[in-house]
N, C-alpha and C positions, 0 to 999 in steps of 0.2 A: 371064756368069752367075757367075764366081768372085768378081768385084768386087761383084756383087749380094749373094752369100752373105756376104762380109766385112762389107758395110754392115749386113746384118740382124743379124749377130753383135754388131756394135758397138752398134747401136740397142737390141738386146735387153738387153745389159748395162747401158747407160745408163738405159732405162726401169725395169729391174728394181731397180736400186739408187736410183732417184729416187722410185719410188712404193710401195716396200715397206720403207721405212726402219724401221718398227715391228718388222719381222721380221728384216731383214737387216743384219749389221754394215756399217760404212762400208767401201768398196772401197779397197784399198791402191793407189795409182796407181803404185808402183814395182815391183809385181810384173808379170811377163810377161802380155801380153794373150792369155790362154789359157783354155780351159775348166777346166783344172786346173792352176794355176801354182805351187803350192807344196804341201808335205805337209799333209794333212788339209783340202785345199781352198781355205782362205782364212786370213787372219792370226789369226782367232779359233779356228782349228783345228776347225771345226765339221763337216767332211766331208759337206757338202750340195752340190747342184747344182740349177740351174733346168732342166737338160735332161732329156728323158724317157728312162728306160731301157727295156729289153725287157718286154713282156708276153706272155701265152700267145696273144695275137691275132697276134702278130708271128712272122714267119719268121726264125729265127735259126740260124746256122751257127757251129761252133767251129773256130778256127784256132790252131795252137801253133807258136811259134817256140822252137826248142830251142838248146842249145849255149851258154847264157850261163854264163860262168865267174864265180866270185867269191863263193860261198856263198849263203846264204839271205837272204830278206827284202830283195830290191832293189825299193824303191818306184819306181813308174812315174809319169811326168810327160808332158804334152803341150806342145810348144814353142809359140811365136808362129807365125803364118803367115809363110812366105817369100813374095817377090814372085809366085811362080807359084801362090800359093793353098795350097800344101802345109804340113802340119805334120810334125814328127818326133817320135818317142817317145824318151823319155830314162830311163835307169837308172843308179843309181850304187850299187854295192855294196862289199863289203869290199876287193876288188882292182881293179876296173874301172870305168871310165865308158863307157857304151854309148850310141850313137845309133842308132836303128832307123827304118825307112821302112815305111809300110803303103800300097802302091800297087797298081797292076794286076798286078804280078808277085808280089804277096803280101808277107807280113811277112818282113823280113830286116835283118840288121845291115849298116849302111853305113860305120860307123866306131867305133873303140873306142880307149880309152887305158888302159894298165895303170898304175895308181897305186901298187899295193903288191903284194907276193908272198905275204904272210902273212895269210890271211883269218881264221884262228883266233885270233890275238893282236891283231888291229887291226879288229875287227868294226865296220862302219859302214854307214849307209844314207842319210844326208842329202844333199840336193841343193838348191841355190837357183837360181832363175831370175829374171833382171832383164830390162829391155827390151833389144831388139835382138839377141835370141838370144845372150846372155852368160850363162855358167853358172858355178857354184862347186861343187867337190866337195873331198874331203878325205881325208887318211890319219891316222886317230885314234891310231896306235900312239904308245906313250910308254915308253922304257927309257932313262934317262939313263945307265946304265952302258954302253950300246951306242951312245950318242950319238943316240937316237932321240927325236924330238919331233913333235908334232902339226903338219901342214902343210895349208894351205888353197890350192886351185888355181883359178885364173881361166882359164875355157876358152871357146873359141868356135870358128867355122869357119874354116878357111884361106881359103875364098871365102864371104864373108858372105851372098851372095844365093843360094847353092846348097845345097839341103838334102842333096844327096849329097856334099857336100865332107867331107873328112878333118877330124878335130878337131885343134886346136892349143892348147897351154897358153900363155896370154898373160903370166901372172905367177904367182909362188908366194910365199905368206906363211908364215913359220916362227914359230910361236907361242913356241918355245924361245928366239928372239932376245930376247924380252921377259920372260923368266922365268916364262912361262905353261906349265903342264904340260899334260896330256891335255885335249883339247876335242873334244866330240862333237855339240854341238848348236848350231844357228845359225837365224838368221831375219832377214828383211828388214823393217825397221821402216818407219813412215809417213814418214820422212825419206829413204828410199832407202839407209840405212846397215845394216851387218851387225852384228846384235847376237849375243853368244855368252856361254856360261858354260862354265868348265872342270869336268871331273869331279872327284868327291871319292871316294877309295878309303880303305882302311884304312891306306894308307901316305902319303895326302896329306891333311892336316888342314884346309886352307882350299879354298874355292871362289872362282874369280875371274870376275867378270862384266865385260864389256867392249863397246865399240863401236869398229868400224873402218870406214873409208870403203871404197867399192867398189874404190878403188885402193890399198888396203892401208895407210892411214895410221891409226895408233892415236889415237883421240879422247880416250878415258878408260878406266880400269879400276877396279874396286871389289873389294876382297878381303873375303869374308864367312867368318867363323870358324864351323867346323863344330862342332856339339854333340857330346857323347860318343855314340859309336856312330851318328852320323848320317851317311847316304849321299846324295851328290848323283850325278847323272850318267846315270841310266837314262833319264829322260823328256826329250822336247823341250818346247817352250813356246810359248804364244800370246804375241801383241803386240797391244795395243790402239791405238786411234787417238791416244793421248796419248804413244805410244812406251814405255809400261811393259811390262815382260815379267814373266811369272807362272811361277815355278819350284816344283815340289813336291819335297820330299825325304822321307826316311823319318820326319821328325819334324814338318814344318812346311810351310806354304804361304808363299812369299815374293814380294812384288811389288818389283821393282827399277825405279825411275823414271829416265828420261833427259830432261832439259830442253834438250839441244843443248849443254850445257856441262859438266854434272857428272852422274854416276850417284849414287844414293842409295837406300837402303832404304825404300820407301813404307810397307810394313807387313809384318809376319810374323804368322802364325796358327798355332797348334799344334793337333795332332789325334793321336788314338791310331792310328797306322798299322797295326801288325801284330797285336798281342795274341796270339790263339791260331792265327794262320796261319803260312805258311811264310815264312822270312826271304827266300828267293829267291836263289839263286846267280847268276841272271841278271837277276832283277827287283829291282835295287837303287834303288827308288823306289816310288811308289804302283803302278806297273806301267802307269798310264795317263797320257798327256799331257794336261794341264789343258785344258779347253775352256771358252771364255767364252760366257756367255748374257746376252741383254738389252743393248739399246743405246740406244734413244731416251730423251729426257729424261722423267723420272717413271717409267720402268720399273725393276723389280728388276734389278740388275746383279750377276751371280754368276760363279763358277768352279766347274766341275764336274770331279770326279775320282771314282775308286773307291779304297777303302782295301785293306789287305791281309789282313783277317781271314780265318778259315777259310771263313765264308760272307761274301763281300765286302758292304760298305755302299757305296751311292752317296752322295757327299758334295757339298754346296753350300757355298761360302764367299762371303761378301758382298764385292763390290768396293767398294760404297758401303753403309755400314750405315744403314738406315732410322732416323729420329728416334725412332720409337716401338718400336724393337727392344729387348727386354729379355734376350735371349740364351736359349740352351737350358741347361737344368740340368747343371752339371758341365763344360761345354764352353767353349772360347774364344769370345769374343763375336762373332767373325767366322764362326763356324760356323752357317751359316743352316738347314741341314736334313741328315738322315740317313735313309736307307731301306735296309733289308737286301734284297739282291737275291735273289728266289726261285730263279733259274737261275744259280747261282754255287756250284759245288762244287769242293772241293780236289782236284787230281789229280796234283800234283807238288810237290817242295820247290824245284825250279828256277824255277818261274814263279809269278805270282799267278793265281788262278782267273779273274779279270777282268784280263787283261793288255793287251787291245786298248782303245783310247781310246773315250770317248763320241761319239756321233754326235747333233748337235744341230740342230733347226730351230725357231725361235721358242723356246717354253718346253717343248718336247718332247724327250726324250732316249731314244735306243735304244742298247743295249749287249748284248753276247753273251758266253756262256761261252767261254773259251779252252782249247785243248788242246795248245799248244806247237808247236814247229817239226817239221818232217821226219816227216810221216806221221801225226802226231796220235795215236799209240799204237794199241793194238789195238782198242780200242772207244771211240771219241770220245764225250765227254759232250756232250749237246745243251742247247739253251736260248738264246732270245733274248727280251728284254723291253723294254718301253717304259714310261717313267715321265714324268709331267707336273709341272712346277712350278707349284702353285697360288698365283698372284700376289695372290690376296685373303686366303688363310689362311697364306701364307709357309711352305709345306710341300711335300714330294714326295707324289705320289699315283700308284699303280700303274695303268696303263692296260691292259696285256695281257701275257701271257707265253705263248710258244710253245715247248713242250718237245719238239717232234717234229723240229726242224731244228737242224743244226749249221752254224753260220757261224764260221769260224775267223779272219777277217781283221778289219780295221777296217771297219765298215759304211759304206755311203754311202746317204744319203736323196736321192731324186729328187722335186723338186717337180712336174716334168713328168708324171710317172706316179703320184705320190703313194705311192711305195713305197720300201722299204729293201732294199739288196742285199747279198749275200755268198755265199760259196762254202763247201762243206763235204763231208764224206764219210759214206756210208751203208754198209750191209753189204757184205761180200765186196770190199772195196777199190774201190767205185764212188764216183766224185766227181761232184758235181752243183753247178749254180749256182741260186740262189733269189732270188726277190722276194717280199717280204711286204708285205701291205697296211698302210700306215702307220696307219690308224685302228683296225684290228681284230687285226692279227697274223696274218691268214689267208694261206695260200700262194696266191700269184697268178701266179708264174712258177717253173718247174722245168725245167731243161735238164741232160741227161746230158752231162758233160765227157769222161769216159773211165774206164777201169779201170787201176789201178797198185797193186801189192801190195808193192813195195819202198819203203823210205824214201829211198834215195839218188837224187838227180836226179829226184824225183817231178815230172813236169810240171804236174800238176793242184793239188798241195798249196799252199794259200795259208797261209804261215807267219805271218801277222800283217801283211799289207801292205794297201795301199788299193785301192779299186775307182774307176776314172775312167770317166766317160761323156762322149763327145764330142757335137758338134752334130748328128751324123747318127743318134744313138741307139746307136752302138757302144759296147761296154764292154770295158775292158781291166784285167787285174791280173797280178801276178807270180806264177808258180808256182816250184817249185824248179828252178833252172837253166833257166827258160823265161819266155816272155811269152804269156799266154793272151788270145785275143780272142773275144768273142761278137759276131759280125757280124750286124747287123740288115739283112736283104735284102728286107724288106717293101717293095713298090713303092707 
């Protein structure tokens, strides 16, 4: 039966990407063979899945794994299957790399590695998965006066065929050895290489883009001069099938091309990032990881982000400018569209009101109001909206707005249930999990998670993480110092 389930999963992936290429981006063959192999789900960072999530017709129970150290926002991943058919769950946060199992004995930690001891000064959340259950995590701290530089760790199991095996570090890459300063964002390109770029702060003028092999050989680097007051480093980036990466700063959208031999800037498009909004002491970027939209020949090919205005706009940039495109008045020629988001209200100078990245399926985009980390304040702001890109008129069109729901993490769209999922808080410190109808925005799933009124180690609070759905319809997301599971027990 386990072998049959593995075959079904493989065939589902093959058929899905073979017959829906007008909607789905090309599958990256170097990512782990998993329902959720990378942050935001795929290399386009679209945060969608083919697997069905829970509905009100399902029987769902809530399970909590507590005791996870290392600060907030540990994004969660599912590994490849081991020979016995099991997967493990993975988290990487500011201080630790965790491997967790979900079996008949319940959710529990089976192994962990302490990467760093200072979660306040070296905040991180990125994790890379490649074939054969090989993983990469990092320590992003950078303080040259103390001899501290960003390091990348290559990790696997001491016993490769055993999901209960302890973790071991195979190799360590020190960016400081190559004169590269703080690095926080990575991705696996369509050649199986690790693409990265360095953070830019007020003390670091340039950003460095680079490519290294899985065995830590530097193939090329590209130094990009920062503009006055321009900040890099807050946002991760998508990678397309041509191995270009798309990075948004507080001034521009940049495409960096990689032909296997040399890195080069493909284009840069300028935009009005902040204007009347907060500069963001944490949100040093647009706030949102760019998401790619459109794939097949003849389709509109776009990059989607939100800006930092007091009431945020959803922005679309052309990856390929149509021949008949004349541009928007007063905007960069690559700015394809702008729509002010009705559910986006300023709540803090630390974050952008729209901090969590767009969720894309086809030419539809869902995005929600953000309320910050750690408890979401006394009265969370509510609001989720869906927007459609009209390919005939080359513009955004609002589809629906739900102002009754607070979803604080990066949303996930499920094609299997045609719903978008996320968690949030209601009155009297009660936390719920929600599923909204993708076509109408109506509430179709609501599950009480629990009550917690303190901000420290809140087990239910989603501080901006991802939602992952496995083949069985179970859903996982990271709370504060916890892993939350909504287990679908419907027979």
